[in-house]
C-alpha positions, -999 to +999 in steps of 0.1 A: -634+127+012-640+156-012-630+190+003-653+220+004-638+254-005-652+289-007-646+308-039-622+325-046-599+311-019-564+301-028-573+264-022-602+265-046-582+282-073-553+257-069-577+228-071-592+239-104-559+249-120-552+232-153-527+203-154-499+205-179-482+176-197-447+186-186-433+157-166-397+156-178-390+121-165-421+107-182-412+125-213-378+109-214-393+074-209-418+080-237-392+094-260-370+063-255-399+041-265-409+062-295-374+064-308-369+027-304-400+018-324-390+044-351-356+028-354-362-009-348-399-013-359-415-046-350-386-058-329-390-029-305-427-032-306-426-068-296-400-061-269-421-034-253-453-054-255-436-081-236-420-058-210-449-034-204-480-056-212-465-089-200-475-105-232-453-124-256-463-120-293-447-125-326-451-105-359-478-129-371-499-125-340-498-087-338-527-084-362-561-098-351-573-126-374-608-131-387-612-162-366-606-142-334-634-119-343-658-147-351-649-163-318-656-130-300-692-130-313-697-163-296-685-149-263-707-118-260-743-118-249-773-112-272-782-083-249-748-067-254-751-070-291-786-054-292-774-025-270-742-020-290-761-019-323-786+007-310-758+028-296-741+026-330-772+038-347-776+067-323-739+077-327-739+073-365-771+094-368-756+123-348-724+123-367-741+122-401-757+155-392-721+170-388-711+162-424-697+194-441-706+204-476-684+216-504-692+251-515-684+275-543-689+312-548-688+331-582-684+368-586-695+391-614-663+384-634-671+347-634-642+340-610-648+312-586-635+305-550-646+276-529-638+248-505-639+211-508-636+183-483-617+150-487-615+122-462-581+114-446-568+083-463-556+062-433-565+068-396-553+051-365-577+047-335-562+042-301-586+024-277-575+018-241-574-018-230-553-044-212-573-050-181-601-026-194-629-031-218-641+000-238-664-010-267-679+025-264-646+041-273-644+019-304-678+032-316-669+068-307-636+069-326-645+047-355-680+058-365-671+095-373-644+082-396-668+058-413-693+087-418-665+108-433-656+080-457-621+072-445-610+042-466-585+027-441-594+026-404-569+009-381-573+002-344-546-004-318-554-016-283-533-034-258-537-071-252-539-089-219-511-112-206-525-140-227-523-120-259-560-117-263-584-087-266-618-083-249-645-100-270-667-069-266-640-047-280-635-070-310-672-072-317-675-034-314-647-030-339-663-054-364-697-037-360-683-002-363-663-009-395-626-011-384-605-026-412-574-037-392-569-044-355-535-046-338-527-059-304-504-031-292-508-004-266-491+025-249-465+048-264-452+020-285-486+017-303-486+055-310-451+053-324-459+023-346-490+040-360-470+072-367-438+058-382-450+024-394-433-010-391-429-040-414-462-053-400-482-020-395-483+006-423-482+041-410-513+062-406-520+098-414-538+107-381-541+092-347-573+097-326-585+084-293-579+087-255-552+069-235-531+072-204-503+098-198-478+077-219-502+076-248-508+113-245-472+122-244-464+100-273-492+117-294-477+150-285-442+137-296-453+124-330-475+153-339-463+168-371-453+134-384-490+126-382-520+145-372-537+140-338-571+148-324-561+163-290-541+157-259-565+139-236-558+141-199-577+125-169-615+126-170-634+156-157-668+166-147-683+198-132-718+198-118-734+232-113-767+236-095-789+258-073-802+230-051-834+224-070-823+189-081-819+158-059-784+157-044-784+120-052-784+128-089-755+153-085-734+128-064-740+100-090-727+122-118-696+132-099-688+095-092-693+086-128-661+103-136-643+099-103-643+061-108-623+064-140-589+073-126-573+084-094-563+116-112-599+122-125-614+155-114-650+161-102-662+195-092-695+207-076-701+244-079-731+259-061-742+289-040-763+266-019-741+253+009-769+232+024-774+214-009-736+209-012-736+192+022-764+169+011-744+160-020-714+152+002-736+128+022-749+112-009-713+108-022-703+089+010-733+066+006-728+059-031-691+053-028-699+021-009-717+008-040-687+011-063-663-018-070-637+009-078-642+025-044-606+033-037-600+049-071-631+071-068-622+080-032-586+090-042-600+111-071-625+129-048-599+135-020-569+146-040-582+160-073-617+172-068-636+198-048-670+213-038-668+250-044-692+274-027-698+306-046-718+337-038-744+334-066-751+316-099-733+343-119-701+336-100-707+299-104-706+303-142-674+323-139-659+292-123-673+270-150-657+290-177-624+290-159-624+252-155-636+246-191-647+211-181-648+180-202-683+172-190-706+199-176-739+190-158-765+217-154-784+206-123-813+230-127-850+223-131-850+247-161-815+245-176-820+261-210-819+298-198-784+291-185-769+278-218-759+312-230-737+317-199-714+288-209-683+298-229-662+267-224-673+231-220-668+198-240-702+182-235-732+198-217-758+177-199-791+196-194-813+190-164-820+162-140-825+134-165-794+138-186-768+119-167-732+119-180-735+083-189-758+092-218-729+109-234-705+081-228-726+054-243-759+063-259-772+097-270-750+102-300-725+130-294-689+119-291-674+111-258-638+119-269-637+153-254-612+181-246-598+179-211-575+200-189-590+233-199-587+225-236-624+232-241-613+269-242-601+263-277-609+227-287-640+206-295-653+171-292-641+145-317-663+149-348-666+140-384-645+172-392-615+155-376-615+130-404-615+154-433-590+178-449-602+210-465-588+223-497-594+258-510-604+263-547-594+293-567-605+296-604-602+331-617-611+343-652-589+367-672-613+395-664-611+386-627-573+387-627-572+420-645-596+436-620-574+425-591-539+428-606-531+464-595-540+457-559-522+424-558-490+440-572-493+468-546-494+442-518-465+422-532-443+453-536-451+463-500-438+429-488-409+432-513-419+400-530-415+411-565-419+376-580-454+375-566-463+406-585-447+393-617-467+361-615-497+384-620-483+410-645-467+385-668-502+371-675-515+404-686-488+415-711 
């Protein structure tokens, strides 16, 4: 069961320490896969799909056909379709509010500077799959790209041993606006999206969460293509003063612990009595989970309850952890918002469970993990744009700036830079 530590004990600090992607043996395995796909294309892709996913495909069956999507609609419930479409509406509405605007500024000489946004041309979405089913991740990765106006949206997700994809995933892709779907997963999918094969044209950027093999592959191909972030195991930190039901706190902790044995769930509070009540609630709620053993391993080996001296110290811990999900378990959470420096998504008060963020409210659930919230942000519409700077000077504007530009160029001993100005003025 989840251990209890006092802050700032060595045990507590060790438990919240950030995990690096530096496993040398895994890196070698991933590099072998990536290089094979880069060199041999579809052949390597099919070989690894057979070896790692237990699924035999050929080049013609890699890409999902229209008939498969039509069949998928017949296999999902009407209730699912209603829920999916409302979730889509919520997510799309939120991301439309993020759209940036081009801007221009003109000075007294008539010279203009500005910034314009253009959508990335071709984007690859990675959606976990195989034995899993994540239609929510399809919506979260695709809809910001749709809002941004990306003309080519490609999805890769691993097939099951029969070479099929979950109907809910296919329906979500069709509803969201994915243009191409490929039955590939793992590091081999990332390599195929980055380098392209005869069957799969290369993309310009890859987004979406995956396991450690996917994450290392994204790290490896960065520079050939853009990536959104290096996503590690799921995380949640619940902070509270004891004013909210311990049942609520326990439920939020388990919502992430059930994801993965390496998922991290933290409770930080100065109220030891409340912490013990949360522990009791965790034990009871664990029994209700089909993924009991996964959640229990997560709580035992990767998570912790941390007792601090006061709420100020609790927020010090929050900002050190920089959690993916942060739950503010206070009856009046808004006064505490200013204390948060680092967090991916913040859930305010007793009736804002983490599940709202995963499925429904609208903000993206692809979030920075492993402390990356210190410098990174949730997936957004911005991730699917490129910015270009605009410079349009008049002759008067260049004349007024020429002397200072030449001074700076001479200081850097880049005489050609100065000549590019002065030659226009003679």
